[in-house]
C-alpha positions in Angstrom: 118.6 60.6 102.7 118.4 64.6 102.8 115.0 66.2 103.9 114.1 69.1 102.2 112.1 71.3 104.4 110.3 74.9 103.4 110.3 77.6 106.0 106.7 79.3 106.4 108.6 82.8 105.6 109.6 81.4 102.3 105.6 80.3 101.6 104.9 83.7 102.9 107.2 85.1 100.2 105.6 82.3 97.3 102.1 83.9 98.4 103.4 87.2 98.1 104.6 86.8 94.7 102.1 84.4 93.2 99.6 87.5 94.5 101.1 90.2 92.5 101.2 88.2 89.8 105.0 87.5 89.1 104.9 84.0 88.8 108.1 83.9 86.9 110.1 86.1 89.3 108.6 83.1 91.7 110.2 80.3 89.4 113.5 82.2 88.9 113.8 83.2 92.8 112.9 79.6 93.8 115.6 78.2 91.3 118.1 80.7 92.2 117.7 79.5 96.1 117.8 75.9 95.4 121.1 76.8 93.4 122.5 78.6 96.2 121.9 75.9 98.9 122.9 73.4 96.1 126.5 75.2 96.5 126.2 74.6 99.9 125.3 71.1 100.0 128.2 70.0 97.4 131.0 72.3 99.6 129.8 70.6 102.9 130.3 67.3 101.1 133.4 68.0 99.8 135.0 68.5 103.0 133.1 65.1 104.3 130.3 66.5 106.2 126.9 64.6 106.2 123.7 66.3 105.7 120.3 65.7 107.2 117.9 68.5 106.5 118.0 71.2 103.9 115.6 74.1 105.3 114.7 76.3 102.6 114.5 80.1 103.3 114.2 83.2 101.0 117.5 83.9 101.2 118.8 80.6 100.5 118.7 77.9 103.1 120.0 76.3 106.4 122.1 73.0 106.4 121.7 71.0 109.3 124.2 67.8 109.5 125.1 64.9 111.8 128.7 66.6 112.5 129.9 70.2 113.6 132.0 71.8 111.1 135.3 72.8 111.7 136.3 76.7 111.6 138.0 77.1 107.9 135.5 74.2 106.4 132.7 76.4 108.3 134.0 79.4 106.1 134.2 77.3 102.5 130.7 76.0 103.1 129.3 79.2 104.1 130.9 81.7 101.2 129.8 78.9 98.4 126.4 80.0 98.0 126.8 83.6 97.6 130.1 83.1 95.2 128.2 80.4 92.9 125.4 83.3 92.6 128.0 86.0 91.8 129.3 83.7 89.5 126.1 83.1 87.8 125.6 86.6 87.4 129.0 87.2 85.7 128.0 84.4 83.3 124.6 86.4 82.5 127.1 89.6 81.7 129.2 87.5 79.3 126.1 86.0 77.7 124.8 89.6 77.1 128.3 90.9 75.6 127.9 87.6 73.2 124.4 87.6 72.5 122.7 90.6 73.5 119.2 89.7 72.3 118.9 87.2 75.6 119.3 90.4 77.8 115.6 90.6 78.3 114.9 87.1 79.0 117.9 86.8 81.7 118.1 90.2 83.7 115.5 89.3 86.1 118.0 86.0 86.7 120.9 88.4 86.8 119.1 90.8 89.6 117.9 88.0 91.8 121.4 86.2 91.9 123.2 89.6 92.3 120.1 90.2 95.3 121.0 86.4 96.8 124.7 86.9 97.2 124.8 90.7 98.3 122.0 90.1 101.2 123.6 86.9 102.0 126.7 88.5 103.0 125.5 91.3 105.5 127.1 90.5 108.8 123.7 89.4 110.2 123.4 85.7 111.8 121.7 83.3 110.4 122.8 85.0 106.7 126.1 83.6 105.3 127.7 87.0 106.0 127.0 86.2 109.9 128.4 82.5 109.5 131.6 83.8 107.5 132.4 85.8 110.4 131.5 83.2 113.5 133.8 80.8 111.6 137.0 83.2 112.1 135.4 84.3 115.6 138.1 82.9 118.7 135.1 83.1 121.2 132.2 81.8 118.7 129.4 82.1 121.9 130.5 85.9 122.2 130.2 86.3 118.5 127.2 84.5 117.8 125.2 86.2 120.5 126.5 89.9 118.7 125.8 88.2 115.4 122.1 87.3 116.3 121.7 91.1 117.9 122.8 92.1 114.7 120.3 90.2 112.9 117.6 91.8 115.0 118.7 95.1 114.4 118.6 94.5 110.6 115.1 93.4 111.0 114.3 96.7 112.5 116.2 98.2 110.1 114.1 96.5 107.1 110.7 97.0 108.9 111.4 100.8 109.0 112.1 100.9 105.2 109.1 99.1 104.6 107.1 101.6 106.7 108.6 104.4 104.8 108.0 102.6 101.4 104.0 102.8 102.3 104.4 106.6 101.6 105.9 106.0 98.1 105.2 102.5 96.8 105.0 100.0 99.3 107.5 97.2 99.2 106.2 94.0 100.8 109.7 92.5 100.0 111.1 94.6 102.9 108.3 93.5 105.4 108.9 89.9 104.2 112.8 90.2 105.0 112.4 91.7 108.3 110.4 89.1 109.4 112.6 86.4 108.3 115.8 88.2 109.6 113.9 88.3 112.9 112.9 84.7 113.1 116.3 83.6 111.9 118.2 85.5 114.8 116.0 84.5 117.5 114.8 81.1 116.9 116.7 77.9 117.8 116.9 76.1 120.8 119.6 76.8 123.6 121.2 73.4 122.8 121.1 73.9 119.2 122.9 77.3 119.9 125.7 75.5 121.9 126.4 72.3 119.8 126.6 74.7 116.6 129.7 76.4 118.4 131.4 74.1 120.6 132.6 71.6 118.6 135.3 69.7 120.9 134.2 65.9 120.4 137.1 64.0 118.6 134.9 62.7 116.3 134.6 65.7 114.7 138.2 66.8 114.5 139.9 67.1 111.4 143.3 65.0 112.0 144.8 66.2 108.9 145.9 69.3 110.5 147.8 69.1 114.3 145.2 68.9 117.1 146.3 70.2 120.4 145.4 68.0 123.6 145.1 70.2 126.7 144.5 69.2 130.5 142.6 72.1 132.4 141.6 72.1 136.4 138.0 73.9 137.2 136.6 74.3 140.7 132.9 72.8 140.6 131.2 75.8 141.7 132.0 77.4 138.1 128.8 77.5 135.7 128.3 75.1 132.5 128.3 78.3 130.7 131.4 79.6 132.0 133.4 76.3 131.2 132.3 76.1 127.8 133.3 79.6 126.7 136.7 78.6 127.8 137.1 76.0 125.2 138.1 75.9 122.0 136.5 74.0 119.3 140.4 73.7 118.0 141.7 71.5 121.0 141.0 68.0 122.7 140.4 68.6 126.5 140.5 67.0 129.6 138.8 68.8 132.5 139.5 67.9 136.1 136.6 69.2 138.4 137.9 69.6 141.8 136.5 71.0 145.3 137.6 74.1 147.5 140.6 71.7 148.9 141.6 70.8 145.2 140.1 67.5 145.7 139.4 65.8 142.8 135.4 64.8 141.9 135.8 63.9 138.3 137.8 63.7 135.1 135.8 64.9 132.0 136.9 63.7 128.5 135.1 64.3 125.2 132.2 62.3 125.8 131.3 63.8 129.3 131.9 67.2 127.4 129.6 66.3 124.8 126.5 65.2 127.3 127.2 68.7 128.9 125.7 70.4 125.6 122.4 68.6 126.4 122.3 69.8 130.0 119.2 72.4 129.7 120.6 75.2 132.4 123.7 76.4 131.3 124.0 78.6 134.1 123.9 75.5 136.3 127.0 74.8 138.5 129.2 72.3 137.5 129.0 70.4 140.9 124.9 70.0 140.5 125.8 68.6 137.3 128.6 65.5 137.9 125.3 63.0 138.7 124.3 64.2 135.3 127.5 63.8 133.8 127.9 60.0 135.3 
């Protein structure tokens, strides 16, 4: 059963809209955000992923599941939300053409869908735009780091716009957006970050497409971080760990590589982690 969690930032947005007597806008925003998220969920199920938790955010939601996403699947799942919002906006415009009288009753619905779609396509993590870029990135570790930094920069831009609005007509939505982006870009345990970008378990592979198996040799003095950066989510690995004299210390298959992700210090040398692996 999928659990639905409401992020505190979303509650903050609800309180703000209620305080300014925008209950209609609140209801429409909640409806559009749920539709946005349902689109992600349906796309994920279409590609065969099991969903655990839906975290509802002002810009949509974040899905977590029992399986990591393949790059191509991650793209389609990420783009599903904004595309459905844009489709609803187009349908709304078609209604205006066919039934002009509905315009006053649907203009807010149109604006919210357009806003959700365009905002989510910004190249910031954890927005859908950032996830789309991440799905195409070869080095996902570096890409994720840069997209998170972009998210922080984006939050600074929005807080600056909020301050500027105070001199004219203050816009609290800009401040809430800034908070949302900042927490979205900076939150998450280190383990979650690595699990999100390094899905090299055989159980997670899509064998409908050819999967390459690669054997590599690494010195036991390299760090776990460097080893993870050298791996690709599109391949299966057998990692031979050797000492300075090329003596084999251990062989790491996909199960052992998976356990490495739960090791707390990614800057630790492989030699010091071997007992943990075994």
